[in-house]
C-alpha positions in Angstrom: 51.2 113.6 206.8 52.2 110.9 209.0 55.5 110.2 210.9 57.6 107.4 209.7 58.1 104.8 212.1 60.8 104.2 214.3 64.2 103.2 212.5 65.3 99.5 213.6 68.8 99.3 212.5 70.1 95.7 212.8 73.4 95.4 214.1 76.4 94.7 211.8 77.6 91.4 213.1 73.8 90.1 212.6 74.1 91.7 208.7 77.8 89.9 208.5 76.9 86.7 210.1 76.8 84.7 207.0 79.8 86.2 205.1 81.9 85.4 208.0 80.4 82.0 208.4 81.2 81.0 204.8 85.0 82.6 205.3 85.5 80.4 208.4 83.7 77.5 207.0 86.2 77.7 203.7 89.0 77.3 206.2 87.5 74.2 208.0 86.5 75.9 211.0 82.9 74.9 212.0 82.5 77.8 214.7 84.2 80.9 214.3 84.6 81.0 218.1 87.9 79.1 217.8 89.3 82.1 216.0 87.6 84.9 218.0 88.2 83.2 221.4 91.7 81.8 220.9 93.0 83.6 224.1 90.5 82.5 226.2 90.7 78.9 224.6 94.4 78.4 224.4 95.9 80.7 227.0 96.7 84.2 226.7 100.5 83.4 226.7 100.1 80.9 223.9 97.7 83.2 222.1 100.2 85.9 221.9 102.3 84.2 219.5 100.3 81.9 217.9 96.5 82.1 215.7 94.6 79.6 213.9 94.7 79.4 210.4 92.5 76.7 209.3 91.4 73.2 210.4 91.9 70.4 208.0 89.5 67.7 208.2 90.5 64.0 206.7 88.1 62.4 204.1 85.6 60.4 205.7 85.6 56.6 204.8 82.3 54.9 204.6 81.7 52.9 207.6 84.6 54.4 209.5 83.8 56.7 212.5 85.1 60.2 211.5 88.7 60.9 212.1 89.7 63.9 214.1 91.3 67.0 212.2 94.4 68.7 212.6 94.4 72.5 213.6 97.1 74.6 211.9 98.4 77.2 213.8 100.4 80.3 212.3 103.4 80.9 215.1 105.6 83.6 215.3 109.2 82.1 214.3 110.9 81.6 217.8 108.0 80.8 219.9 107.2 77.5 217.7 109.4 75.1 219.6 107.8 76.4 222.9 104.5 75.9 221.3 105.1 72.3 219.8 106.4 71.4 223.4 102.7 72.6 224.5 100.8 70.8 222.0 99.3 68.6 224.4 98.1 70.8 226.6 96.8 73.0 223.4 94.7 69.7 222.1 93.5 69.2 225.2 92.2 72.9 225.6 90.5 72.8 222.3 89.0 69.4 222.3 87.2 70.5 225.6 86.3 73.6 223.9 84.6 71.5 221.3 83.4 68.9 223.7 84.6 66.0 221.9 87.8 65.2 220.3 87.7 67.2 217.2 91.6 67.9 216.8 94.1 65.1 216.7 97.1 66.8 216.2 98.4 70.4 215.5 100.4 71.5 212.5 102.5 74.7 213.0 103.3 77.2 210.4 105.9 79.9 211.1 105.3 83.1 209.6 104.2 86.5 211.4 100.7 86.7 212.8 97.8 88.5 210.8 96.7 90.4 213.8 98.0 93.5 215.4 99.1 94.2 218.7 97.2 96.3 220.7 98.7 99.5 222.2 
């Protein structure tokens, strides 16, 4: 009787890659790194009170260049004003991350964040 070959298990991230890519694409995100690396992109102080919800892309007009998207952020109540004042800096950091002028404005939605605080 021959021995079975070695088991080659695939990492869960590879198996779920398509599932997550589809979910992020439905929210307008071309890459999930904007969500997963939000603290690095926006800065830890801003990321503590906000998270990206979706990107809204305007409909393309034939013969015209693509207009930049609107990044919709979920923001905890009292920090919305502070984040609104920091919007130019956030836009600069997000566009630097993408490498082109992908986001033209921010839209803030006041709501509790979906992630839990780490102990």
